[in-house]
C-alpha positions as MATLAB code, in Angstrom:
seq = 'MKNLILFLLFSQTVWGNTVFPSSVSSNKPLLQDTLRVSVRHALTKQSIPGATILVVGTTTGAATDTAGFTRMILPPTGPYRLRISAVGFESVLHTLIAPSSDTLQISLKPSEESLDEITVSSTRSGRSVADEPTRVEVIDAEELDEKANMQPANIAVILRESPGIQVQQTSVMSANATFRIQGLDGRYTQLLQDGLPLYSGFSSGLSLMQVPPLNLKQVEVVKGCQSTLYGSGAIAGLVNLVTKEPTRERELSFLLNGTSALGLDLNAYYAQRNEKVGMTFYATRNLQRAYDANNDQFSDLPQTARTTIQPKFFWYPNPTTTVSAGVIWVNEHRTGGYIPTIRSETSTGYTEANDSRRLATQFRLEKRFTNDAVLTVKNSYSRFQRSIALPNYSFDGLQQSSFSEVSYFKHQAKADWIAGVNLWTDAFRLENSLNTVSTGDIYHQSIVGAFVQNTLTLSERFSLETGLRADAVTTTVNTPSNSSSPKLFLLPRFSLLYRAADHWTSRLGGGLGYKAPTIFTEDAERMSFQNVNLLSMNGNQTESSMGLNWDINYRTELGDQTTLTINQLFFYTQLNRLTVLSTSGLAAFRTANGNLSTRGFETNVRLAYHDLHSFLGYSFIDTKRNYDNLTGMIPLTAKHRLYFTTLYETDRLKTGFEAFYSGTQQRMNGTNTPAYWTLGYMIERKWSFGKTIKGSIFINFENFLDVRQSRFESLVSGTTTQPVFVTDIYAPTDGRIINGGIKLKL';
ca = [
     -17.570   -1.393   51.512;
     -19.640    0.747   53.714;
     -17.439    3.877   52.903;
     -17.640    3.067   49.318;
     -20.812    2.680   48.686;
     -21.279    6.225   50.594;
     -18.863    7.503   48.295;
     -20.369    6.059   45.453;
     -23.671    7.892   46.317;
     -22.165   11.114   46.953;
     -20.304   11.320   44.143;
     -23.609   11.026   41.708;
     -25.293   13.133   43.898;
     -22.680   15.698   43.488;
     -21.484   15.332   40.371;
     -25.167   15.129   38.851;
     -26.531   17.758   40.491;
     -24.148   20.673   42.120;
     -20.775   21.097   40.797;
     -21.519   20.425   37.894;
     -24.610   22.322   35.654;
     -26.562   20.386   33.244;
     -26.193   22.776   30.834;
     -24.007   25.283   28.766;
     -24.250   28.665   30.156;
     -23.283   32.181   28.734;
     -23.269   35.774   29.823;
     -22.538   37.350   26.220;
     -25.700   38.262   25.095;
     -26.392   38.987   21.183;
     -28.900   41.862   19.886;
     -32.403   40.680   20.148;
     -31.360   37.676   21.872;
     -30.937   35.746   19.014;
     -29.474   31.746   19.204;
     -28.081   29.569   16.408;
     -28.458   26.149   17.163;
     -26.729   23.127   15.189;
     -27.594   19.515   15.480;
     -26.216   16.482   14.891;
     -26.275   12.535   14.654;
     -24.679   11.673   18.124;
     -23.028    8.559   16.464;
     -22.499    9.621   12.982;
     -22.050   13.216   13.450;
     -23.888   14.257   10.355;
     -26.408   16.986   10.618;
     -30.168   16.577   11.183;
     -32.568   18.586    9.009;
     -36.381   19.143   10.275;
     -35.443   18.795   13.962;
     -37.212   21.162   16.362;
     -35.929   23.258   18.761;
     -38.869   24.755   21.509;
     -38.380   26.905   24.301;
     -40.742   24.895   27.155;
     -43.637   26.800   28.390;
     -43.816   29.159   25.421;
     -44.796   28.978   21.746;
     -41.687   30.078   20.349;
     -39.457   27.367   18.281;
     -37.727   26.873   15.205;
     -36.557   23.879   12.925;
     -33.579   23.000   11.327;
     -32.342   23.496    7.517;
     -31.520   20.744    5.500;
     -27.757   21.368    6.918;
     -29.065   20.976   10.263;
     -28.939   24.488   11.459;
     -31.508   27.163   12.254;
     -31.554   30.776   13.942;
     -34.133   31.702   16.546;
     -35.300   34.549   18.522;
     -35.251   34.350   22.266;
     -37.585   35.789   24.689;
     -36.325   38.631   26.202;
     -35.224   37.170   29.538;
     -33.664   33.853   30.342;
     -32.946   31.401   31.665;
     -34.395   29.078   29.056;
     -35.040   25.543   28.973;
     -35.031   24.221   25.255;
     -36.799   20.766   24.118;
     -34.879   19.610   21.187;
     -36.625   16.538   18.976;
     -36.628   15.051   15.874;
     -38.147   11.912   14.387;
     -36.405    8.701   15.205;
     -34.172   10.447   18.085;
     -34.377   10.626   21.520;
     -35.434   14.423   22.722;
     -33.067   16.435   24.263;
     -33.774   18.759   27.525;
     -31.313   21.835   27.581;
     -30.828   24.571   29.909;
     -29.457   28.334   28.870;
     -28.864   30.859   30.784;
     -28.409   33.338   27.690;
     -27.294   32.792   24.648;
     -23.735   33.400   23.114;
     -21.948   34.169   20.033;
     -20.832   31.182   19.446;
     -23.495   28.185   18.137;
     -25.163   25.848   20.419;
     -24.094   22.304   19.574;
     -26.979   19.808   20.158;
     -26.245   16.139   19.650;
     -29.131   13.612   19.624;
     -29.432    9.899   20.218;
     -31.021    7.563   18.022;
     -34.349    6.462   19.455;
     -34.617    2.359   20.593;
     -36.586    1.971   17.165;
     -34.027    4.087   15.124;
     -31.366    1.566   16.503;
     -33.351   -1.281   14.178;
     -32.743    0.595   11.310;
     -28.634    0.596   11.518;
     -27.167   -1.525    8.406;
     -25.437   -4.300    9.117;
     -22.574   -5.963    6.887;
     -21.819   -9.378    8.754;
     -25.091  -10.935    6.935;
     -23.852   -9.489    3.309;
     -27.523   -8.507    2.253;
     -27.203   -4.933    3.109;
     -30.228   -4.914    5.076;
     -31.041   -3.110    8.662;
     -31.424   -4.970   11.998;
     -35.346   -4.963   11.741;
     -35.490   -6.219    8.067;
     -32.443   -8.899    8.250;
     -33.959  -12.825    8.615;
     -30.974  -13.466   10.292;
     -30.653  -12.565   13.808;
     -27.664   -9.865   14.300;
     -27.035   -8.350   17.350;
     -25.264   -4.679   17.218;
     -23.178   -3.073   19.626;
     -23.515    0.469   18.251;
     -20.904    3.268   18.705;
     -22.516    4.941   21.799;
     -22.092    1.833   23.546;
     -18.804    0.970   22.316;
     -17.666    4.779   23.646;
     -18.983    3.238   26.839;
     -17.198    0.570   27.294;
     -13.886    1.770   26.299;
     -14.111    3.704   29.968;
     -13.852    0.562   31.047;
     -10.991   -0.969   29.292;
      -9.719    0.854   26.170;
      -6.749   -1.525   25.908;
      -9.075   -4.687   24.207;
     -12.268   -5.851   22.721;
     -12.121   -8.336   25.766;
     -15.182   -6.310   28.159;
     -17.209   -6.121   25.418;
     -17.474   -9.282   24.467;
     -17.472  -10.833   28.460;
     -20.237   -8.325   29.083;
     -22.568  -10.116   25.895;
     -25.516  -12.378   26.725;
     -24.135  -15.628   25.254;
     -20.439  -14.911   25.657;
     -18.154  -16.076   28.039;
     -14.448  -14.647   27.820;
     -12.442  -17.368   28.877;
      -9.003  -17.230   30.280;
      -6.426  -19.725   29.278;
      -3.197  -18.681   31.274;
      -2.530  -17.529   34.603;
       0.608  -16.033   33.748;
       0.587  -14.346   30.213;
      -3.461  -13.729   30.675;
      -4.129  -14.700   27.274;
      -7.940  -15.165   26.587;
     -10.410  -16.446   23.748;
     -14.609  -16.148   23.891;
     -17.151  -19.048   23.755;
     -20.452  -18.352   21.811;
     -23.478  -20.452   23.704;
     -20.363  -23.102   25.434;
     -18.479  -23.649   22.071;
     -14.506  -23.365   22.244;
     -13.268  -19.913   21.074;
     -11.778  -22.050   17.475;
     -15.787  -22.455   16.478;
     -16.336  -18.598   16.218;
     -14.953  -16.495   13.469;
     -13.644  -13.321   14.445;
     -13.503  -10.868   11.472;
     -12.599   -7.203   10.707;
     -14.367   -5.602    8.026;
     -15.325   -8.769    7.204;
     -11.978   -9.957    6.659;
     -10.618  -12.954    8.801;
      -7.345  -11.209   10.417;
      -7.405  -13.262   13.496;
      -7.674  -16.799   13.027;
      -5.237  -19.667   13.544;
      -2.253  -19.138   15.605;
      -2.847  -15.633   16.145;
      -6.323  -16.320   17.778;
      -4.693  -17.017   21.234;
      -3.554  -13.322   21.665;
      -6.522  -11.609   18.990;
      -8.854  -10.434   21.937;
      -5.783   -8.736   24.140;
      -4.531   -7.274   21.084;
      -7.870   -4.844   19.354;
      -8.306   -2.089   20.708;
     -12.065   -0.863   20.573;
     -11.980    3.419   19.768;
     -11.923    3.036   15.767;
     -15.223    0.544   15.707;
     -18.014    1.989   14.349;
     -19.947   -0.892   15.514;
     -19.494   -4.620   16.487;
     -21.730   -6.950   15.220;
     -22.473  -10.329   16.484;
     -24.107  -13.143   14.704;
     -24.751  -16.446   17.006;
     -25.105  -19.916   15.542;
     -23.734  -21.414   12.363;
     -22.901  -19.151    9.934;
     -20.550  -21.248    7.540;
     -22.514  -20.640    5.250;
     -21.452  -16.836    5.001;
     -18.094  -17.003    5.904;
     -16.548  -20.801    5.514;
     -14.362  -22.853    8.198;
     -14.865  -22.103   11.947;
     -18.240  -20.107   11.927;
     -19.974  -22.737   13.518;
     -20.969  -21.166   16.967;
     -21.285  -17.601   15.076;
     -18.782  -15.038   14.483;
     -18.018  -11.450   15.702;
     -17.482   -8.755   12.972;
     -15.528   -5.618   14.154;
     -16.801   -2.503   11.551;
     -14.448    0.350   11.589;
     -15.084    4.168   11.478;
     -15.167    5.657    7.998;
     -13.887    9.288    7.227;
     -16.822   11.942    6.599;
     -16.488   15.458    5.540;
     -16.545   16.605    9.155;
     -12.813   16.019   10.587;
     -12.512   13.642   13.599;
      -9.506   13.863   15.975;
      -9.916   12.380   19.321;
      -7.528   11.591   21.899;
      -7.973    9.125   25.120;
      -5.450    8.626   28.364;
      -6.209    6.155   30.787;
      -4.383    5.031   33.753;
      -4.949    2.096   36.058;
      -4.604    1.205   39.412;
      -2.942   -1.551   38.764;
      -0.277    0.118   36.841;
      -1.755    0.125   33.614;
      -1.601    3.211   31.048;
      -3.136    3.359   27.572;
      -2.742    6.350   24.915;
      -4.950    6.736   21.877;
      -5.326    8.967   19.155;
      -7.679    8.914   16.009;
      -7.929   10.886   13.100;
     -10.724   10.751   10.241;
     -11.858   13.212    7.200;
     -12.547   13.161    3.718;
     -13.212   15.182    0.871;
     -14.636   14.631   -2.666;
     -11.796   12.129   -3.680;
     -10.425   11.138   -1.024;
     -10.155   10.337    2.704;
      -7.910    8.748    5.678;
      -8.163    7.173    8.852;
      -5.124    6.914   11.574;
      -5.235    4.966   14.630;
      -2.585    4.630   17.017;
      -2.437    3.329   20.480;
       0.306    2.636   23.134;
      -0.782    0.132   26.013;
       1.888   -0.243   28.860;
       0.977   -2.340   31.718;
       3.433   -3.598   34.797;
       3.500   -6.577   36.369;
       0.694   -6.315   39.139;
       0.192   -8.721   41.768;
      -3.315   -8.503   43.415;
      -2.753  -11.511   46.280;
       0.472  -10.883   47.213;
       2.043  -14.054   46.430;
       5.024  -12.764   44.572;
       3.551  -13.815   41.394;
       1.788  -11.765   38.464;
      -2.289  -11.681   38.069;
      -1.431   -9.298   35.098;
       1.682   -9.784   33.101;
       3.918   -6.851   32.292;
       3.062   -5.491   28.806;
       4.306   -2.971   26.276;
       2.143   -2.734   23.199;
       2.033   -0.270   20.223;
      -0.525   -0.217   17.436;
      -1.015    1.409   14.293;
      -3.352    1.588   11.827;
      -3.574    3.739    8.600;
      -6.273    3.182    6.226;
      -6.866    5.286    2.919;
      -9.777    5.823    0.803;
     -10.236    6.641   -2.906;
     -13.267    8.355   -4.399;
     -12.613    8.265   -8.015;
     -16.170    8.781   -8.623;
     -19.654    8.587   -6.796;
     -20.370    5.307   -7.609;
     -16.668    3.766   -6.705;
     -15.196    3.400   -3.207;
     -11.508    2.372   -2.798;
      -9.940    1.707    0.717;
      -6.506   -0.029    1.864;
      -5.169   -0.024    4.896;
      -2.703   -1.377    7.416;
      -2.367   -2.800   10.743;
       0.590   -3.275   12.551;
       1.267   -4.799   16.333;
       3.989   -5.142   18.610;
       3.764   -6.311   21.424;
       5.881   -7.851   24.820;
       4.331   -9.291   27.661;
       6.253  -11.116   30.594;
       4.155  -12.797   33.524;
       6.028  -14.744   36.155;
       8.025  -14.198   39.322;
       7.699  -10.471   40.047;
      11.228   -9.885   41.348;
      12.525  -11.472   38.166;
      10.536   -9.546   35.877;
      11.560   -6.361   37.635;
      15.840   -7.776   37.603;
      15.546   -7.677   41.128;
      16.947  -11.573   41.038;
      17.061  -13.872   37.732;
      16.476  -17.244   39.578;
      12.586  -17.403   39.304;
      10.254  -18.574   36.576;
       8.870  -16.104   34.193;
       6.915  -16.685   31.121;
       7.365  -14.113   28.118;
       5.066  -13.866   25.012;
       6.781  -11.742   22.127;
       4.289  -11.155   19.170;
       4.608   -9.286   16.002;
       1.204   -8.720   13.759;
       1.214   -6.954   10.116;
      -1.905   -6.890    8.079;
      -3.177   -5.326    5.004;
      -6.958   -4.931    3.792;
      -8.260   -3.757    0.335;
     -11.729   -3.193   -0.782;
     -12.960   -2.011   -4.131;
     -16.920   -1.439   -4.054;
     -18.511   -0.517   -7.515;
     -21.859    0.298   -7.281;
     -24.207    0.299  -10.807;
     -27.409    2.061  -11.567;
     -29.485   -1.173  -11.847;
     -28.871   -1.573   -8.121;
     -26.290   -3.628   -8.281;
     -22.505   -3.557   -6.601;
     -19.445   -5.462   -7.767;
     -16.991   -6.056   -4.232;
     -13.743   -7.064   -4.551;
     -11.552   -7.888   -0.943;
      -8.333   -9.035   -0.096;
      -6.374   -9.374    3.394;
      -2.849  -10.697    3.878;
      -1.485  -11.367    7.315;
       1.660  -12.293    8.995;
       1.881  -13.102   12.217;
       4.954  -14.221   14.466;
       4.825  -15.250   18.203;
       8.063  -16.347   20.392;
       6.788  -17.937   23.978;
       9.687  -18.363   26.451;
       9.722  -20.418   29.293;
      13.065  -21.766   31.432;
      14.263  -24.754   29.528;
      11.410  -24.611   27.062;
      10.731  -21.918   24.107;
       8.389  -22.380   20.979;
       8.306  -19.579   17.913;
       6.191  -19.802   14.828;
       5.131  -17.899   12.016;
       1.650  -17.784   10.400;
       1.029  -16.502    7.270;
      -2.486  -16.134    5.869;
      -4.639  -14.714    3.381;
      -8.199  -14.241    1.980;
      -9.440  -12.959   -1.162;
     -12.999  -12.426   -2.469;
     -15.002  -11.459   -5.320;
     -18.818  -10.827   -5.037;
     -21.627   -9.529   -7.100;
     -24.988   -8.297   -4.866;
     -28.565   -7.397   -7.183;
     -31.173   -5.739   -5.550;
     -34.744   -6.259   -6.880;
     -38.385   -5.436   -5.633;
     -39.039   -7.831   -3.278;
     -35.316   -9.999   -3.706;
     -31.754   -9.572   -3.215;
     -29.154  -11.947   -4.424;
     -25.333  -12.402   -3.783;
     -23.219  -14.790   -5.460;
     -19.443  -15.123   -4.947;
     -16.236  -17.042   -5.187;
     -13.294  -16.819   -2.322;
      -9.628  -18.428   -1.709;
      -8.418  -18.755    1.843;
      -4.722  -19.667    2.807;
      -3.248  -20.705    6.090;
       0.332  -21.418    6.978;
       2.177  -22.314    9.960;
       5.864  -22.610   10.226;
       7.781  -23.500   13.535;
      10.911  -20.880   13.106;
      12.563  -22.172   16.692;
      11.921  -25.015   18.953;
      13.242  -26.275   22.057;
      11.451  -29.456   23.755;
       9.398  -30.177   21.011;
       8.694  -32.827   18.653;
      10.488  -30.319   14.953;
      10.613  -27.509   13.509;
       9.942  -26.369   10.089;
       6.730  -26.358    7.937;
       4.101  -27.527   10.038;
       1.055  -27.410    7.440;
      -0.407  -25.432    5.119;
      -3.925  -25.376    4.163;
      -6.120  -23.754    1.197;
      -9.720  -23.275    0.806;
     -11.435  -22.559   -2.298;
     -14.953  -21.666   -1.797;
     -18.207  -20.333   -4.174;
     -21.453  -19.176   -2.527;
     -25.054  -18.172   -3.456;
     -27.383  -16.300   -1.276;
     -30.943  -15.129   -1.602;
     -33.365  -12.816    0.637;
     -36.829  -12.785   -0.158;
     -39.870  -10.809    0.548;
     -42.227  -13.471    0.606;
     -45.401  -10.743    1.793;
     -45.800   -7.962    4.592;
     -45.060  -10.598    7.387;
     -42.386  -12.950    5.999;
     -38.996  -12.730    4.873;
     -36.982  -15.545    4.016;
     -32.813  -16.041    3.417;
     -31.471  -19.149    2.117;
     -27.978  -19.781    1.132;
     -25.528  -22.792   -0.138;
     -21.917  -22.827    0.107;
     -19.234  -25.539   -1.257;
     -15.922  -25.103   -0.120;
     -12.797  -27.358   -1.174;
     -10.013  -28.031    1.405;
      -6.852  -29.024    1.027;
      -4.592  -29.657    4.128;
      -0.218  -30.418    3.604;
       1.152  -31.424    6.803;
       4.805  -31.114    6.964;
       5.746  -32.609    3.392;
       3.670  -31.887    0.450;
       3.690  -36.246    0.469;
       0.967  -35.728    3.073;
      -1.159  -33.588    1.005;
      -4.793  -34.527    1.541;
      -6.929  -34.509   -1.453;
      -9.286  -31.941   -1.398;
     -12.319  -32.492    0.424;
     -16.049  -30.808   -0.680;
     -18.229  -29.637    1.819;
     -22.003  -28.221    1.009;
     -23.238  -25.913    3.510;
     -27.027  -24.877    3.280;
     -28.828  -22.282    5.749;
     -31.920  -20.394    5.942;
     -33.177  -17.841    8.015;
     -37.310  -17.146    8.079;
     -38.356  -14.009    9.438;
     -42.235  -13.349   10.609;
     -43.603  -10.344   11.579;
     -46.527  -11.180   13.512;
     -47.930   -8.050   14.483;
     -47.290   -4.422   15.219;
     -45.022   -5.340   18.295;
     -43.988   -8.874   17.686;
     -41.451  -10.329   15.738;
     -39.720  -13.718   15.329;
     -36.949  -15.366   13.276;
     -35.858  -18.908   12.492;
     -32.606  -19.968   11.129;
     -30.803  -23.107   10.932;
     -27.720  -24.631    8.865;
     -24.738  -26.620    8.336;
     -21.463  -26.218    9.311;
     -17.575  -27.160    9.385;
     -14.470  -26.406   11.213;
     -11.101  -27.547    9.082;
      -8.198  -29.366   11.203;
      -6.429  -27.003   13.297;
      -3.506  -27.781   15.801;
      -4.471  -24.333   18.091;
      -6.971  -25.141   20.233;
      -7.464  -24.016   23.702;
      -5.865  -26.876   25.414;
      -2.681  -26.430   23.090;
      -2.920  -23.082   24.285;
      -3.294  -24.019   27.864;
       0.081  -26.115   27.567;
       1.979  -23.338   25.597;
       2.335  -26.012   23.292;
       4.848  -27.796   25.135;
       5.364  -31.746   24.149;
       2.571  -31.408   21.956;
       3.051  -33.091   18.691;
       2.055  -30.697   15.964;
       2.501  -33.243   13.501;
      -0.169  -35.610   14.659;
      -2.939  -33.356   13.097;
      -2.119  -35.563    9.858;
      -5.233  -37.443    9.102;
      -7.393  -35.981   11.697;
     -11.167  -35.557   10.535;
     -13.085  -32.011    9.589;
     -14.870  -31.543   12.459;
     -18.610  -30.825   11.292;
     -22.239  -29.059   12.688;
     -25.379  -28.558   12.646;
     -27.538  -25.930   14.177;
     -30.479  -24.383   14.988;
     -31.925  -20.624   16.567;
     -35.130  -19.258   17.104;
     -35.967  -16.090   18.551;
     -39.311  -13.803   19.534;
     -38.844  -10.419   19.582;
     -41.592   -8.135   21.438;
     -41.299   -4.001   21.551;
     -43.780   -1.534   22.828;
     -43.965    1.938   23.773;
     -44.935    2.613   27.456;
     -45.803    6.168   27.164;
     -44.213    9.047   25.414;
     -40.707    8.351   26.492;
     -40.177    4.695   27.694;
     -39.967    1.666   25.406;
     -39.899   -1.959   26.473;
     -37.757   -4.757   24.456;
     -37.854   -8.154   25.695;
     -35.969  -10.766   23.402;
     -36.323  -14.745   23.967;
     -33.664  -17.189   22.009;
     -33.625  -20.603   22.211;
     -30.468  -22.411   20.464;
     -28.939  -25.568   19.649;
     -25.862  -26.880   18.026;
     -24.395  -30.308   17.637;
     -20.678  -31.065   16.687;
     -19.722  -34.395   15.040;
     -15.843  -35.575   14.703;
     -14.692  -33.241   17.426;
     -10.416  -32.891   17.174;
      -9.717  -33.301   20.840;
      -5.783  -33.143   22.473;
      -4.668  -36.475   24.384;
      -2.690  -35.485   27.001;
      -1.277  -38.930   27.808;
       2.476  -38.935   27.235;
       3.248  -36.839   24.050;
       0.100  -34.834   23.673;
      -1.428  -36.015   20.019;
      -4.147  -34.527   18.302;
      -7.091  -37.008   17.467;
     -10.451  -37.200   16.125;
     -12.916  -38.398   18.968;
     -15.575  -41.000   18.846;
     -19.066  -39.514   19.344;
     -20.458  -35.664   19.256;
     -21.049  -33.125   21.636;
     -23.707  -30.959   22.035;
     -24.590  -27.222   23.486;
     -28.478  -26.171   23.856;
     -30.467  -23.314   25.904;
     -32.280  -20.016   25.822;
     -30.978  -16.421   26.500;
     -33.730  -13.695   27.807;
     -33.124  -10.074   27.171;
     -35.091   -7.684   28.459;
     -33.812   -3.496   27.842;
     -36.338   -0.552   28.990;
     -35.338    2.857   28.279;
     -37.379    5.906   29.927;
     -35.885    9.284   28.853;
     -32.100    9.475   30.205;
     -32.323    6.027   31.797;
     -31.408    3.037   30.167;
     -31.597   -0.481   32.138;
     -30.707   -4.025   30.727;
     -31.176   -7.073   32.430;
     -29.952  -10.513   30.621;
     -30.022  -13.974   31.853;
     -27.991  -17.095   29.435;
     -28.531  -20.954   30.319;
     -26.255  -22.815   28.753;
     -26.234  -26.721   28.743;
     -23.649  -28.564   27.095;
     -23.085  -32.134   26.921;
     -20.120  -34.438   25.871;
     -20.952  -37.819   24.856;
     -17.429  -38.980   22.895;
     -14.701  -41.270   24.392;
     -16.830  -42.082   27.245;
     -17.307  -38.570   28.297;
     -20.208  -37.390   29.706;
     -21.470  -34.074   31.550;
     -20.849  -30.606   30.774;
     -17.970  -29.193   28.905;
     -15.178  -27.899   31.687;
     -15.164  -23.872   32.792;
     -18.576  -23.423   30.973;
     -20.955  -21.617   33.437;
     -24.728  -23.115   32.830;
     -26.401  -20.048   34.292;
     -24.960  -16.485   33.953;
     -26.978  -13.221   34.452;
     -26.240   -9.938   33.564;
     -27.691   -6.336   34.607;
     -26.659   -2.713   33.518;
     -28.231    0.388   33.738;
     -27.360    3.453   32.679;
     -28.035    7.289   33.370;
     -27.267   10.148   30.600;
     -27.606   13.878   30.065;
     -25.675   16.114   27.787;
     -23.167   16.938   30.298;
     -23.186   13.740   32.793;
     -22.951    9.708   31.932;
     -22.620    7.604   35.219;
     -23.740    3.393   34.803;
     -24.032    0.252   37.317;
     -23.752   -3.113   36.159;
     -23.935   -6.528   38.159;
     -22.476  -10.124   36.618;
     -23.356  -13.368   38.068;
     -21.538  -16.597   36.941;
     -22.937  -19.669   37.945;
     -21.041  -22.825   39.038;
     -18.482  -24.500   36.455;
     -16.733  -27.884   36.234;
     -13.438  -28.161   36.666;
     -11.421  -30.617   34.967;
     -11.193  -33.028   37.275;
     -15.425  -32.879   37.592;
     -15.653  -30.771   41.122;
     -17.339  -27.872   40.742;
     -16.178  -24.133   41.198;
     -17.719  -21.478   43.101;
     -20.726  -18.715   41.984;
     -19.770  -15.567   42.088;
     -20.978  -11.954   41.744;
     -18.898   -8.789   39.850;
     -20.055   -5.047   40.229;
     -18.871   -2.139   38.316;
     -19.619    1.501   38.356;
     -18.520    4.192   36.390;
     -19.375    8.053   36.151;
     -17.990   10.562   33.208;
     -18.654   14.299   33.019;
     -18.598   16.162   29.463;
     -17.218   19.713   29.041;
     -16.566   21.997   25.979;
     -14.542   24.882   25.162;
     -16.021   26.633   22.450;
     -17.216   25.046   19.191;
     -14.023   22.977   18.636;
     -12.907   21.518   21.885;
     -14.934   18.994   23.539;
     -14.022   16.655   26.354;
     -14.877   14.408   29.475;
     -13.189   13.095   32.351;
     -14.264    9.270   33.689;
     -13.679    6.948   36.725;
     -14.677    3.501   36.410;
     -14.668    1.077   39.580;
     -14.317   -2.616   37.819;
     -15.077   -5.271   40.051;
     -15.100   -2.789   42.887;
     -16.489   -6.048   45.527;
     -12.764   -7.599   44.677;
     -13.763  -10.718   43.523;
     -10.751  -12.797   42.450;
     -10.027  -16.750   41.956;
      -7.221  -16.152   44.508;
     -10.027  -15.947   47.230;
     -11.013  -19.217   46.671;
      -8.009  -21.060   46.006;
      -3.979  -20.573   45.768;
      -3.470  -19.646   41.623;
       0.142  -21.273   42.373;
       2.034  -23.588   44.368;
       5.717  -24.921   44.412;
       8.551  -23.019   44.374;
       9.402  -19.720   42.588;
      12.016  -21.430   40.381;
       9.538  -24.367   39.494;
       5.782  -23.283   40.528;
       2.904  -25.410   39.678;
       0.076  -22.636   38.467;
      -3.987  -23.846   38.197;
      -5.085  -24.780   34.696;
      -8.747  -24.377   35.659;
      -9.679  -20.526   35.445;
     -12.943  -19.442   36.103;
     -12.934  -16.284   37.924;
     -11.283  -13.120   37.479;
      -7.621  -12.989   38.755;
      -6.761  -10.026   39.024;
      -9.389   -8.396   41.411;
     -10.381   -5.335   41.742;
      -9.166   -2.290   39.521;
      -9.811    1.547   39.512;
      -9.187    3.419   36.133;
      -9.908    6.887   35.295;
      -8.688    8.966   32.009;
      -9.733   12.037   29.940;
     -11.113   12.209   26.513;
     -10.553   15.021   23.936;
     -12.527   15.417   20.750;
     -10.823   18.675   18.511;
];
């Protein structure tokens, strides 16, 4: 441990100050020392007009034109210390030994205040974060790029390191995982991509592990009941993955990553458009050898091979119309279990294989009218097939789902209106089964909905957002004779924004929600659906909820380059008519008698000083079971969680440290787990060749204290052919992992 700390301190000192200078130098002076500069937005790559370039200590300076370019005459002798600044962006200091014939490329990051101007799509209003009455957390492109250094294979690390969200592993062997918002199971949160529900139902068990992050523009997290916006399932909240769109400037990037746990990630992304057409293309190949962190001969990371291809095409027939269509194709094979059997060294050990194939299509048409109105038509279709193979057991299911929506948005001086209708279908068929109840069609579900929402600016200090949704839900189990009559749900919601003063804002919101009956729960996934009566969902009541959120936000400037932001959130949600899985004998779904509630608060503090950004977050989650004579917290939910991250970034160097604390959790049997800390450290060195080639080398020490559950208890007992695995997973199972790689942008 002592040697590791010395190495980290040494690497930051050497990499930051000695080996890699924080400037671009050249020894090819131009006549009269003329310098040409291009200034662009670090996230969107768009040009920044009006940016100023000043030679520190002199009166020499210039401003960029509408294209983001400028030319300036430098003093006769260097080196030169340049300060580049623009309204709404963080200033940059850049050292130049002498001008070169190449244009100096400068990227400016949005300041803390301007990040509030990011437009969010999850709330449908099209407003910025600062003006939206509904509380929205946005993980921007810069932070996503940083998280990609830690885990480029999937989005699990992005959500795990967000306050109030807990990523819950459901299987030791397959490493499947779901995520909980404010203590509620994953089925109560909608995971969307560009506003489309592509990862629900049967496919949700693997969704976190199969969504790569490198084509994402931003991630929007809305906590609390949002069923009025998106219907069934958005009780705890929603996570919307917003993908990048092409610009006129070509984007071509590659990422190669390798890990000490024998993993390899290859990623490629391309995007460009012209006046009429554009496209994005994203492809990944993720490989992972079976990895045993605790030398018990059983895998802590399954052997995995996954290929993902996502082409998307854009058509701009005129300046007011955009049409896009895309495809998502994922093919994955993962096998966990006894290492010698996985490596074909023996044929007698226990293994668990998961094969999955995902094909999804997306379509969107957006027509903007001259009267500040927008007509949007969107559709998605998803086909997900997954097979599970264990010794003496198999499960092969096919899910097909579709979503279609037509909405009309109208902007007025003080009010924004949006209304729409949608159709959501979901069907599951058991293709093949061994040691389970039956095969064939299990269920078909259709939801017809209509919604209306109004965002009203009451005054300079108050904005009010109200909405109402009506959904008709029809569920057919096994045969049409078991079809239920449509059930109608009316779902109101409200959000109030109050600007108390220049530095203070507050938001209060609440609403009703529901979750249609489902067989895909964390408990069923934990059992690999073995000995689960899938038809028992027939007759179960629809789960319902009510929720409230209240937050206070304070922001101030402590000097020219220091910004402090404090956000305090309080929440409460109550669930009624819960669907639970009875595990006595043949497991069956039933409606519980009673309710479940979750309450708590989140405290977030963000401090930005020049190139140093620090974040401190704490969440308190108090869940209460009050059904079927059960009391106490929901198992495997940490009441106390603490987050601390700090990032130092210059134009050439990025280095960060993070620490996460998880308090005790309650096991299924009522006993408490130990609390633990995990620490991580990352460093990235950027470089460029000429005007067109940019790159970086990064290394990340994830969980470098090697905290894992196997240090607290054995994960497996029994024999190699009939092992018994723990079902309560509360800590990392893979331990310390070091990964590193290279990024290229052409």
